[in-house]
N, C-alpha and C positions, 0 to 999 in steps of 0.2 A: 550390064549389071555390075560386073566386077570392077570395071573402070569407074563407075559412079561411087562404089564403096571406097576405092583407093583415093578418089578425089575428096570424098567426105572425111575419110580417116587415113591421112597419110602415114600414120604410124605403122600401117600394114606393110609398107615397103621396108621400113626399118626392121620390123620383126622378121621379115623374110630374109633380109640381108644378114641379120644376126644368126638365123638358123643355118644359112649357107656357110657363114664364117665358122660356126661351131662344127659343122660337118667337115670342113676343110682342115681345121685344127686337129680333129680326131683322126682324120686320115693320115696326117703327118705324124702324130704320136704313135699310131699303130703300124707305121711303116717298118717292114722287116729290116731294112738297111739301117734304121736308127734304133734298133732294139737294144743296143748296148747303152745308149743314152737313157732310154725310157724303160729300164728294167722293171718289170711288174713286181709289186710287193714291197718295195722300199719306200720309206716316207719321202725321200728326196725326189724320187721319180714321180710320185703322186703329186707333189707340190709343183714340180717342173711341168708336168703335163697339164695340170689345171691352170698354172700360171701362163703357159703358152696359149692355152685356149682363151683365157681372159684377155690377153694382150691382142690376139688376133681379132676377137670380137670387138674390143674397144677401138682398135685401129680401123676396122672396116666401118664402124658406125661414125667415128670421128671424121674420117676422110670423106665418107658419103655425105654427111651433114655439111661439111665444108664446101664440097662441090655443089650441093644443092643451094646453099646460100649464095655462092658465086654466080650460079646460073640465074637465080632469082634477082640478084642485084643487076646483072647485065640485062635481063628482060625488062626490069623496071626502068632502067636508064634508057633503053631503046624505046620503050613506050613513052617516056617523058620527052624525048627528042622528036617523036612522031607528031605530037600534038602542038 
């Protein structure tokens, strides 16, 4: 059932990847070893933490889509040579 939903709505995979990227970025921002960089309460730290989060999410989605297109093109070319 879930596989059929993913095949019908491939955006589900992108949303899941974005959630995982968001979680990873928040873990980095809240790391105790990096608390000097991300000091709570200052405007710079808020902008830095959200900026890092946005960059991580955008990077994961960009490289994921790039990889998916590459795989799709390779599959299409393999199917074209088979016929």
